[in-house]
C-alpha positions as CSV (number, residue, x, y, z in Angstrom):
1,M,83.5,91.7,61.9
2,T,86.0,94.3,63.1
3,D,87.5,94.3,66.6
4,K,85.4,97.3,67.5
5,T,82.2,95.6,66.4
6,K,83.1,92.5,68.3
7,S,83.7,94.6,71.4
8,I,80.4,96.3,71.1
9,V,78.6,92.9,70.6
10,K,80.3,91.5,73.6
11,N,79.3,94.4,75.8
12,I,75.7,94.2,74.6
13,I,75.6,90.5,75.4
14,K,77.1,91.2,78.9
15,F,74.6,94.0,79.5
16,A,71.7,91.8,78.4
17,L,72.8,88.9,80.7
18,V,73.0,91.3,83.7
19,L,69.5,92.7,82.8
20,L,68.2,89.2,82.6
21,L,69.5,88.3,86.0
22,V,68.2,91.6,87.5
23,Y,64.8,90.9,85.9
24,F,64.8,87.4,87.5
25,I,65.7,88.7,90.9
26,G,63.0,91.4,90.5
27,K,60.4,88.8,89.4
28,K,61.3,86.7,92.5
29,I,60.8,89.7,94.8
30,S,57.5,90.5,93.1
31,E,56.2,86.9,93.4
32,H,57.1,86.7,97.1
33,W,56.5,90.3,98.1
34,S,53.7,89.5,100.5
35,E,55.9,87.0,102.3
36,I,58.9,89.4,102.4
37,V,56.8,92.2,103.8
38,A,55.0,89.9,106.3
39,Y,58.2,88.5,107.7
40,E,59.3,90.0,111.0
41,W,62.5,91.5,109.9
42,T,64.7,92.8,112.8
43,I,67.7,95.1,113.1
44,D,69.8,93.9,116.0
45,Y,72.3,96.8,116.0
46,P,75.0,95.2,118.1
47,M,74.9,92.1,115.8
48,L,74.9,94.4,112.7
49,L,77.9,96.4,114.0
50,L,79.7,93.1,114.8
51,S,79.1,91.9,111.3
52,I,80.4,95.1,109.8
53,L,83.4,95.0,112.1
54,L,84.2,91.4,111.1
55,H,83.7,92.3,107.5
56,V,86.3,95.2,107.8
57,I,88.7,92.9,109.7
58,T,88.3,90.4,106.9
59,F,89.4,93.1,104.4
60,M,92.4,93.8,106.6
61,A,93.2,90.0,106.7
62,F,93.2,89.9,102.9
63,S,95.4,93.0,102.8
64,K,97.9,91.4,105.2
65,V,98.2,88.3,103.1
66,W,98.9,90.5,100.0
67,C,101.6,92.4,102.0
68,Y,103.2,89.1,102.8
69,L,103.0,88.1,99.2
70,I,104.4,91.3,97.8
71,S,107.4,91.0,100.2
72,G,108.4,88.1,97.9
73,F,109.1,90.7,95.2
74,G,111.4,92.6,97.6
75,Y,108.9,95.2,98.9
76,N,108.1,95.8,102.5
77,V,104.6,97.3,102.5
78,P,102.9,98.2,105.8
79,L,99.4,96.9,106.3
80,K,97.8,100.3,106.1
81,Y,99.2,100.9,102.6
82,G,98.2,97.4,101.5
83,F,94.6,98.1,102.8
84,K,94.6,101.4,100.9
85,L,95.7,99.8,97.6
86,A,93.1,97.0,97.9
87,Y,90.1,99.0,98.9
88,I,90.4,102.0,96.7
89,G,91.2,99.8,93.7
90,T,88.5,97.3,94.6
91,L,85.7,99.8,93.7
92,G,86.7,99.1,90.1
93,R,85.1,95.7,90.4
94,Y,81.7,97.4,89.7
95,L,83.0,98.2,86.2
96,P,82.6,95.6,83.5
97,G,85.6,93.2,82.9
98,K,87.0,92.5,86.4
99,V,90.4,94.0,85.4
100,W,89.8,97.6,86.5
101,S,90.4,96.9,90.2
102,I,93.8,95.4,89.3
103,F,94.8,98.4,87.2
104,G,93.6,100.7,90.0
105,M,95.7,98.9,92.5
106,A,98.7,98.9,90.1
107,Y,98.4,102.7,89.7
108,L,98.4,103.2,93.5
109,A,101.2,100.7,93.9
110,K,103.4,102.9,91.7
111,K,103.2,105.6,94.4
112,L,104.9,103.1,96.7
113,G,107.7,102.5,94.2
114,I,106.3,99.1,93.2
115,K,106.7,98.4,89.5
116,E,103.5,98.0,87.5
117,E,104.5,94.5,86.2
118,E,105.2,93.3,89.7
119,S,102.1,94.7,91.3
120,I,99.9,93.2,88.5
121,S,101.7,89.9,88.9
122,S,101.0,90.0,92.6
123,W,97.3,90.5,92.1
124,I,97.2,87.7,89.6
125,I,98.8,85.5,92.2
126,V,96.1,86.7,94.7
127,I,93.4,85.4,92.3
128,I,95.3,82.1,91.8
129,F,95.3,81.5,95.5
130,S,92.0,83.1,96.6
131,L,89.8,81.2,94.1
132,P,90.7,77.6,95.1
133,T,90.7,78.4,98.8
134,A,87.2,80.0,98.5
135,F,85.8,77.2,96.3
136,L,87.2,74.5,98.5
137,I,85.5,76.0,101.5
138,S,82.3,76.2,99.4
139,F,82.4,72.6,98.3
140,V,83.2,71.3,101.7
141,T,80.3,73.3,103.1
142,L,77.9,71.8,100.5
143,M,79.2,68.3,101.3
144,V,78.7,68.7,105.0
145,Y,75.4,70.6,104.6
146,P,73.8,69.0,101.5
147,S,70.5,70.6,102.6
148,L,71.8,73.9,101.3
149,M,71.0,72.5,97.8
150,T,67.5,71.8,96.8
151,E,66.7,68.3,95.5
152,Q,66.3,69.7,92.0
153,L,69.7,71.4,92.2
154,R,71.4,68.2,93.5
155,E,69.9,66.2,90.7
156,S,70.9,68.8,88.1
157,L,74.5,68.9,89.3
158,G,74.8,65.1,89.7
159,A,78.4,63.9,89.6
160,T,79.6,67.3,88.3
161,F,79.6,68.6,91.8
162,Y,82.1,65.9,93.0
163,Y,84.3,66.3,89.9
164,L,84.6,70.1,90.6
165,S,85.3,69.4,94.2
166,A,88.0,66.9,93.3
167,F,89.5,69.3,90.7
168,T,89.6,72.1,93.3
169,L,91.3,69.9,95.9
170,I,93.9,68.6,93.4
171,G,94.5,72.1,92.1
172,S,95.1,73.3,95.6
173,L,97.6,70.5,96.4
174,I,99.5,71.3,93.2
175,L,99.5,75.0,94.0
176,I,101.0,74.2,97.5
177,I,103.4,71.4,96.6
178,V,104.8,72.7,93.3
179,P,103.7,76.4,93.2
180,N,106.3,77.4,90.6
181,K,105.1,74.7,88.1
182,A,101.6,75.9,88.7
183,F,102.6,79.5,87.9
184,G,104.2,78.1,84.7
185,I,100.9,76.7,83.6
186,F,99.2,80.0,84.3
187,N,101.9,81.8,82.4
188,V,101.0,79.8,79.3
189,V,97.4,80.9,79.6
190,L,98.3,84.5,80.4
191,K,100.7,84.7,77.4
192,K,98.0,83.4,75.0
193,I,95.5,86.1,76.2
194,G,98.1,88.8,76.0
195,R,98.4,89.4,79.8
196,H,101.4,90.0,82.1
197,E,103.2,86.8,82.9
198,I,104.1,85.9,86.5
199,N,107.8,86.4,87.2
200,F,107.7,85.1,90.8
201,K,109.2,82.1,92.6
202,I,108.1,80.8,96.0
203,T,108.8,77.8,98.2
204,P,106.1,75.2,99.0
205,F,106.2,76.4,102.6
206,T,105.5,80.0,101.5
207,A,102.7,78.8,99.2
208,L,101.2,76.9,102.2
209,K,101.3,80.0,104.3
210,I,99.6,82.1,101.6
211,Y,97.0,79.4,101.1
212,I,96.2,79.2,104.8
213,G,96.1,83.0,105.0
214,Y,93.4,83.2,102.3
215,T,91.5,80.2,103.9
216,I,91.3,82.1,107.2
217,S,90.3,85.3,105.4
218,W,87.5,83.6,103.5
219,L,86.2,81.9,106.7
220,L,86.2,85.3,108.5
221,F,84.3,86.7,105.4
222,G,81.6,84.0,105.7
223,I,81.4,84.4,109.5
224,S,80.7,88.1,109.1
225,F,77.7,87.2,107.0
226,Y,76.4,84.8,109.6
227,Y,76.3,87.6,112.1
228,F,74.5,89.8,109.5
229,L,71.9,87.1,109.3
230,Q,71.6,87.2,113.1
231,A,71.1,90.9,112.9
232,I,68.2,90.9,110.3
233,T,66.3,87.7,110.8
234,V,64.4,86.2,113.8
235,E,66.4,83.2,115.2
236,P,67.9,81.9,111.9
237,T,67.9,78.1,111.7
238,I,70.8,77.9,109.4
239,P,74.0,76.4,111.0
240,F,76.9,78.7,111.7
241,F,79.3,77.2,109.1
242,A,76.6,76.5,106.6
243,A,75.8,80.3,106.5
244,A,79.5,81.2,106.3
245,G,80.2,78.7,103.4
246,A,77.1,79.7,101.6
247,Y,78.1,83.3,101.4
248,V,81.6,82.5,100.3
249,F,80.1,80.3,97.5
250,A,77.7,83.0,96.3
251,Y,80.4,85.7,96.4
252,Q,82.7,83.6,94.3
253,I,80.0,82.7,91.7
254,G,79.5,86.4,91.3
255,F,83.3,87.0,91.0
256,V,83.9,84.4,88.3
257,A,80.9,85.8,86.2
258,I,83.1,88.2,84.2
259,F,80.1,89.6,82.4
260,S,78.6,91.0,85.6
261,P,80.2,94.1,87.2
262,G,80.6,93.3,90.9
263,G,78.7,90.1,90.4
264,V,75.5,92.0,90.3
265,G,72.5,89.7,89.8
266,I,74.5,86.4,89.6
267,R,75.6,86.6,93.3
268,E,72.0,87.3,94.4
269,F,70.7,84.5,92.3
270,A,73.3,82.0,93.7
271,M,72.5,83.2,97.3
272,L,68.7,83.0,97.1
273,T,69.1,79.5,95.5
274,I,71.4,78.2,98.2
275,L,69.6,79.8,101.1
276,E,66.1,78.9,100.0
277,P,66.0,75.5,101.8
278,Y,66.5,77.3,105.1
279,F,64.7,80.6,104.5
280,G,62.1,79.9,101.9
281,S,60.6,82.8,100.0
282,I,62.4,85.5,102.0
283,S,65.8,84.3,100.8
284,V,65.6,86.8,97.9
285,G,65.1,89.6,100.4
286,I,68.2,88.4,102.3
287,A,70.2,88.3,99.1
288,V,69.3,91.9,98.2
289,A,69.9,93.0,101.8
290,A,73.3,91.3,101.8
291,R,74.3,93.2,98.6
292,L,73.4,96.5,100.3
293,W,75.3,95.4,103.4
294,N,78.4,94.5,101.4
295,I,78.3,97.8,99.4
296,V,78.1,99.8,102.7
297,V,81.1,98.0,104.1
298,E,83.1,98.4,100.9
299,L,82.3,102.1,100.8
300,L,83.2,102.4,104.5
301,S,86.5,100.7,103.8
302,A,87.1,102.9,100.8
303,V,86.6,106.0,103.0
304,V,89.1,104.6,105.5
305,A,91.5,103.9,102.6
306,L,91.1,107.5,101.3
307,W,92.0,108.8,104.7
308,I,95.3,106.8,104.7
309,K,98.0,108.9,103.1
310,L,100.8,107.4,101.1
311,P,104.4,108.5,101.9
312,K,104.9,112.0,100.4
313,N,108.2,111.2,98.9
314,N,106.5,108.6,96.7
315,E,103.6,110.6,95.5
Protein backbone atom coordinates (compact mmCIF):
# COMPACT_ATOMS: atom_id res chain seq x y z
CA MET A 1 0.00 0.00 0.00
CA THR A 2 1.47 3.36 -1.06
CA ASP A 3 1.66 6.38 1.25
CA LYS A 4 -1.02 8.11 -0.82
CA THR A 5 -3.35 5.12 -0.48
CA LYS A 6 -2.72 4.94 3.27
CA SER A 7 -3.56 8.63 3.57
CA ILE A 8 -6.81 8.15 1.64
CA VAL A 9 -7.78 5.15 3.79
CA LYS A 10 -7.05 7.09 7.01
CA ASN A 11 -9.17 10.02 5.84
CA ILE A 12 -12.03 7.69 4.91
CA ILE A 13 -11.88 6.07 8.36
CA LYS A 14 -11.83 9.49 10.07
CA PHE A 15 -14.77 10.67 7.98
CA ALA A 16 -16.69 7.47 8.73
CA LEU A 17 -16.11 7.86 12.48
CA VAL A 18 -17.33 11.47 12.42
CA LEU A 19 -20.42 10.42 10.43
CA LEU A 20 -21.08 7.63 12.93
CA LEU A 21 -20.94 10.05 15.86
CA VAL A 22 -23.11 12.61 14.07
CA TYR A 23 -25.59 9.82 13.29
CA PHE A 24 -25.64 8.80 16.96
CA ILE A 25 -26.29 12.39 18.07
CA GLY A 26 -29.01 12.72 15.43
CA LYS A 27 -30.58 9.45 16.60
CA LYS A 28 -30.58 10.71 20.20
CA ILE A 29 -32.26 13.94 19.11
CA SER A 30 -34.85 11.97 17.14
CA GLU A 31 -35.58 9.62 20.06
CA HIS A 32 -36.05 12.47 22.54
CA TRP A 33 -37.46 15.07 20.17
CA SER A 34 -40.81 15.29 21.97
CA GLU A 35 -39.09 15.91 25.34
CA ILE A 36 -36.70 18.45 23.81
CA VAL A 37 -39.57 20.36 22.18
CA ALA A 38 -41.76 20.13 25.29
CA TYR A 39 -39.02 21.47 27.58
CA GLU A 40 -39.47 25.11 28.59
CA TRP A 41 -36.30 26.47 27.02
CA THR A 42 -35.51 30.04 27.97
CA ILE A 43 -33.24 32.77 26.68
CA ASP A 44 -32.07 34.90 29.55
CA TYR A 45 -30.27 37.57 27.53
CA PRO A 46 -28.26 39.09 30.42
CA MET A 47 -27.01 35.60 31.37
CA LEU A 48 -26.31 34.77 27.72
CA LEU A 49 -24.29 37.95 27.27
CA LEU A 50 -22.44 37.23 30.52
CA SER A 51 -21.57 33.73 29.29
CA ILE A 52 -20.29 35.13 25.98
CA LEU A 53 -18.29 37.84 27.75
CA LEU A 54 -16.70 35.29 30.09
CA HIS A 55 -15.98 33.04 27.11
CA VAL A 56 -14.12 35.86 25.33
CA ILE A 57 -12.29 36.79 28.56
CA THR A 58 -11.23 33.14 28.75
CA PHE A 59 -9.74 33.39 25.26
CA MET A 60 -7.88 36.51 26.38
CA ALA A 61 -6.58 34.63 29.44
CA PHE A 62 -5.27 31.80 27.24
CA SER A 63 -3.63 34.40 24.98
CA LYS A 64 -2.00 36.11 27.97
CA VAL A 65 -0.45 32.85 29.14
CA TRP A 66 0.94 32.25 25.64
CA CYS A 67 2.39 35.79 25.57
CA TYR A 68 4.14 35.00 28.85
CA LEU A 69 5.35 31.68 27.46
CA ILE A 70 6.72 33.14 24.20
CA SER A 71 8.64 35.73 26.22
CA GLY A 72 10.85 32.80 27.23
CA PHE A 73 12.00 32.68 23.59
CA GLY A 74 12.98 36.35 23.80
CA TYR A 75 9.86 37.91 22.26
CA ASN A 76 7.72 40.56 23.93
CA VAL A 77 4.29 40.08 22.34
CA PRO A 78 1.45 42.40 23.47
CA LEU A 79 -1.80 40.69 24.48
CA LYS A 80 -3.74 42.00 21.46
CA TYR A 81 -1.29 40.36 19.05
CA GLY A 82 -1.32 37.12 21.04
CA PHE A 83 -5.11 37.15 20.82
CA LYS A 84 -4.98 37.74 17.05
CA LEU A 85 -2.59 34.84 16.49
CA ALA A 86 -4.63 32.45 18.59
CA TYR A 87 -8.12 33.24 17.36
CA ILE A 88 -7.44 33.60 13.66
CA GLY A 89 -5.36 30.44 13.68
CA THR A 90 -7.82 28.57 15.89
CA LEU A 91 -10.38 28.37 13.08
CA GLY A 92 -8.07 25.76 11.57
CA ARG A 93 -9.19 23.32 14.25
CA TYR A 94 -12.29 22.63 12.16
CA LEU A 95 -10.06 21.05 9.52
CA PRO A 96 -9.03 17.39 9.94
CA GLY A 97 -5.75 16.72 11.75
CA LYS A 98 -5.52 19.31 14.58
CA VAL A 99 -2.28 20.77 13.14
CA TRP A 100 -3.76 23.42 10.87
CA SER A 101 -4.40 25.87 13.69
CA ILE A 102 -0.74 25.59 14.76
CA PHE A 103 0.49 26.26 11.22
CA GLY A 104 -1.93 29.18 10.91
CA MET A 105 -0.58 30.68 14.12
CA ALA A 106 3.00 30.10 12.96
CA TYR A 107 2.27 31.95 9.70
CA LEU A 108 0.91 34.98 11.57
CA ALA A 109 3.73 34.81 14.13
CA LYS A 110 6.23 35.32 11.29
CA LYS A 111 4.69 38.75 10.77
CA LEU A 112 5.75 39.59 14.32
CA GLY A 113 9.29 38.46 13.60
CA ILE A 114 8.90 35.16 15.48
CA LYS A 115 10.72 32.26 13.86
CA GLU A 116 8.47 29.45 12.67
CA GLU A 117 10.38 26.82 14.64
CA GLU A 118 10.02 28.82 17.86
CA SER A 119 6.34 29.64 17.37
CA ILE A 120 5.51 26.00 16.63
CA SER A 121 7.53 24.94 19.68
CA SER A 122 5.58 27.42 21.80
CA TRP A 123 2.25 25.98 20.66
CA ILE A 124 3.45 22.45 21.35
CA ILE A 125 4.31 23.61 24.88
CA VAL A 126 0.82 25.11 25.11
CA ILE A 127 -0.65 21.66 24.44
CA ILE A 128 1.77 20.04 26.89
CA PHE A 129 0.56 22.36 29.67
CA SER A 130 -3.09 22.82 28.72
CA LEU A 131 -4.03 19.14 28.44
CA PRO A 132 -2.98 18.01 31.95
CA THR A 133 -4.44 21.12 33.58
CA ALA A 134 -7.78 20.58 31.83
CA PHE A 135 -7.92 16.86 32.51
CA LEU A 136 -6.92 17.32 36.16
CA ILE A 137 -9.83 19.75 36.57
CA SER A 138 -12.06 17.19 34.83
CA PHE A 139 -11.01 14.24 36.97
CA VAL A 140 -11.26 16.20 40.22
CA THR A 141 -14.75 17.31 39.17
CA LEU A 142 -15.82 13.72 38.49
CA MET A 143 -14.44 12.63 41.87
CA VAL A 144 -16.22 15.42 43.76
CA TYR A 145 -19.42 14.98 41.72
CA PRO A 146 -19.60 11.24 40.88
CA SER A 147 -23.27 11.76 39.99
CA LEU A 148 -22.04 13.23 36.68
CA MET A 149 -21.35 9.66 35.61
CA THR A 150 -24.17 7.20 35.18
CA GLU A 151 -23.88 3.94 37.10
CA GLN A 152 -23.23 2.12 33.84
CA LEU A 153 -20.39 4.49 32.96
CA ARG A 154 -18.81 4.15 36.42
CA GLU A 155 -18.93 0.36 36.14
CA SER A 156 -17.46 0.47 32.62
CA LEU A 157 -14.54 2.67 33.67
CA GLY A 158 -13.87 0.88 36.95
CA ALA A 159 -10.34 1.42 38.26
CA THR A 160 -9.25 2.89 34.90
CA PHE A 161 -10.69 6.24 35.95
CA TYR A 162 -8.45 6.37 39.03
CA TYR A 163 -5.39 5.22 37.07
CA LEU A 164 -5.92 8.03 34.56
CA SER A 165 -6.42 10.53 37.37
CA ALA A 166 -3.21 9.42 39.10
CA PHE A 167 -1.31 9.48 35.80
CA THR A 168 -2.49 13.05 35.12
CA LEU A 169 -1.52 14.20 38.62
CA ILE A 170 1.93 12.58 38.44
CA GLY A 171 2.47 13.97 34.93
CA SER A 172 1.51 17.44 36.16
CA LEU A 173 3.97 17.24 39.06
CA ILE A 174 6.79 16.13 36.73
CA LEU A 175 5.96 18.96 34.34
CA ILE A 176 6.17 21.50 37.18
CA ILE A 177 9.12 20.10 39.16
CA VAL A 178 11.39 19.02 36.27
CA PRO A 179 9.92 20.73 33.18
CA ASN A 180 13.03 20.44 31.02
CA LYS A 181 13.24 16.68 31.55
CA ALA A 182 9.55 16.47 30.63
CA PHE A 183 10.29 18.39 27.42
CA GLY A 184 13.11 15.92 26.74
CA ILE A 185 10.63 13.04 26.87
CA PHE A 186 8.30 14.84 24.49
CA ASN A 187 11.23 15.56 22.14
CA VAL A 188 11.85 11.83 21.77
CA VAL A 189 8.22 11.37 20.71
CA LEU A 190 8.27 14.43 18.43
CA LYS A 191 11.46 13.24 16.74
CA LYS A 192 9.95 9.82 16.04
CA ILE A 193 6.89 11.31 14.36
CA GLY A 194 8.96 13.81 12.38
CA ARG A 195 7.78 16.96 14.18
CA HIS A 196 9.64 20.01 15.46
CA GLU A 197 11.53 19.35 18.68
CA ILE A 198 11.19 21.75 21.61
CA ASN A 199 14.27 23.91 22.10
CA PHE A 200 13.18 25.66 25.27
CA LYS A 201 14.36 25.74 28.88
CA ILE A 202 12.32 26.99 31.83
CA THR A 203 12.65 26.99 35.60
CA PRO A 204 10.21 25.06 37.82
CA PHE A 205 8.83 28.39 39.07
CA THR A 206 8.08 29.50 35.50
CA ALA A 207 6.49 26.11 34.80
CA LEU A 208 4.32 26.53 37.89
CA LYS A 209 3.18 29.98 36.75
CA ILE A 210 2.28 28.63 33.30
CA TYR A 211 0.44 25.68 34.87
CA ILE A 212 -1.54 27.97 37.18
CA GLY A 213 -2.29 30.28 34.26
CA TYR A 214 -3.83 27.46 32.25
CA THR A 215 -5.71 26.14 35.28
CA ILE A 216 -7.32 29.55 35.83
CA SER A 217 -8.10 29.84 32.11
CA TRP A 218 -9.82 26.45 31.99
CA LEU A 219 -11.84 27.23 35.12
CA LEU A 220 -13.05 30.46 33.49
CA PHE A 221 -13.87 28.45 30.38
CA GLY A 222 -16.05 26.07 32.37
CA ILE A 223 -17.68 28.86 34.37
CA SER A 224 -18.76 30.57 31.15
CA PHE A 225 -20.62 27.36 30.26
CA TYR A 226 -22.40 27.37 33.63
CA TYR A 227 -23.82 30.80 32.86
CA PHE A 228 -24.80 29.56 29.40
CA LEU A 229 -26.81 26.82 31.13
CA GLN A 230 -28.39 29.48 33.33
CA ALA A 231 -29.35 31.36 30.17
CA ILE A 232 -31.11 28.52 28.33
CA THR A 233 -32.55 26.23 31.03
CA VAL A 234 -35.09 26.72 33.79
CA GLU A 235 -33.31 26.70 37.16
CA PRO A 236 -30.61 24.11 36.34
CA THR A 237 -29.99 21.79 39.27
CA ILE A 238 -26.40 21.00 38.34
CA PRO A 239 -23.88 22.46 40.82
CA PHE A 240 -21.70 25.39 39.72
CA PHE A 241 -18.34 23.56 39.61
CA ALA A 242 -19.90 20.34 38.30
CA ALA A 243 -21.14 22.20 35.22
CA ALA A 244 -17.79 23.95 34.76
CA GLY A 245 -15.76 20.75 35.06
CA ALA A 246 -18.16 18.80 32.85
CA TYR A 247 -17.74 21.26 30.00
CA VAL A 248 -13.95 21.29 30.29
CA PHE A 249 -13.99 17.48 30.22
CA ALA A 250 -16.25 17.26 27.15
CA TYR A 251 -14.19 19.90 25.34
CA GLN A 252 -10.93 18.01 25.95
CA ILE A 253 -12.40 14.70 24.84
CA GLY A 254 -13.26 16.44 21.58
CA PHE A 255 -9.78 17.94 21.31
CA VAL A 256 -7.87 14.67 21.75
CA ALA A 257 -10.08 12.92 19.18
CA ILE A 258 -7.74 13.69 16.27
CA PHE A 259 -10.09 12.12 13.73
CA SER A 260 -12.81 14.70 14.38
CA PRO A 261 -12.38 18.29 13.10
CA GLY A 262 -13.16 20.63 15.99
CA GLY A 263 -14.22 17.62 18.06
CA VAL A 264 -17.50 17.52 16.10
CA GLY A 265 -19.69 14.68 17.35
CA ILE A 266 -17.35 13.36 20.03
CA ARG A 267 -17.63 16.50 22.18
CA GLU A 268 -21.42 16.40 21.98
CA PHE A 269 -21.42 12.68 22.79
CA ALA A 270 -19.23 13.26 25.86
CA MET A 271 -21.37 16.19 26.98
CA LEU A 272 -24.73 14.48 26.67
CA THR A 273 -23.32 11.44 28.51
CA ILE A 274 -21.98 13.47 31.40
CA LEU A 275 -24.97 15.84 31.67
CA GLU A 276 -27.64 13.15 31.37
CA PRO A 277 -27.79 12.40 35.13
CA TYR A 278 -28.82 16.04 35.72
CA PHE A 279 -30.76 16.95 32.59
CA GLY A 280 -32.07 13.63 31.34
CA SER A 281 -33.26 13.47 27.73
CA ILE A 282 -32.69 17.18 27.03
CA SER A 283 -28.93 16.81 27.57
CA VAL A 284 -28.51 16.16 23.84
CA GLY A 285 -30.26 19.47 23.12
CA ILE A 286 -27.91 21.24 25.52
CA ALA A 287 -24.90 19.61 23.85
CA VAL A 288 -25.95 20.84 20.41
CA ALA A 289 -26.82 24.31 21.75
CA ALA A 290 -23.41 24.50 23.45
CA ARG A 291 -21.71 23.72 20.13
CA LEU A 292 -23.57 26.58 18.44
CA TRP A 293 -22.76 28.90 21.36
CA ASN A 294 -19.08 28.02 21.16
CA ILE A 295 -18.97 28.54 17.38
CA VAL A 296 -20.61 31.96 17.76
CA VAL A 297 -18.04 33.01 20.37
CA GLU A 298 -15.15 31.69 18.26
CA LEU A 299 -16.42 33.56 15.20
CA LEU A 300 -16.90 36.71 17.29
CA SER A 301 -13.33 36.36 18.58
CA ALA A 302 -12.07 35.79 15.03
CA VAL A 303 -13.81 39.00 13.89
CA VAL A 304 -12.15 40.92 16.75
CA ALA A 305 -8.83 39.28 15.84
CA LEU A 306 -9.22 40.34 12.19
CA TRP A 307 -9.82 43.89 13.34
CA ILE A 308 -6.50 43.93 15.22
CA LYS A 309 -3.74 45.06 12.86
CA LEU A 310 -0.20 43.74 13.13
CA PRO A 311 2.65 46.29 13.06
CA LYS A 312 3.10 47.53 9.48
CA ASN A 313 6.85 47.19 9.56
CA ASN A 314 6.46 43.44 10.15
CA GLU A 315 3.86 42.71 7.53
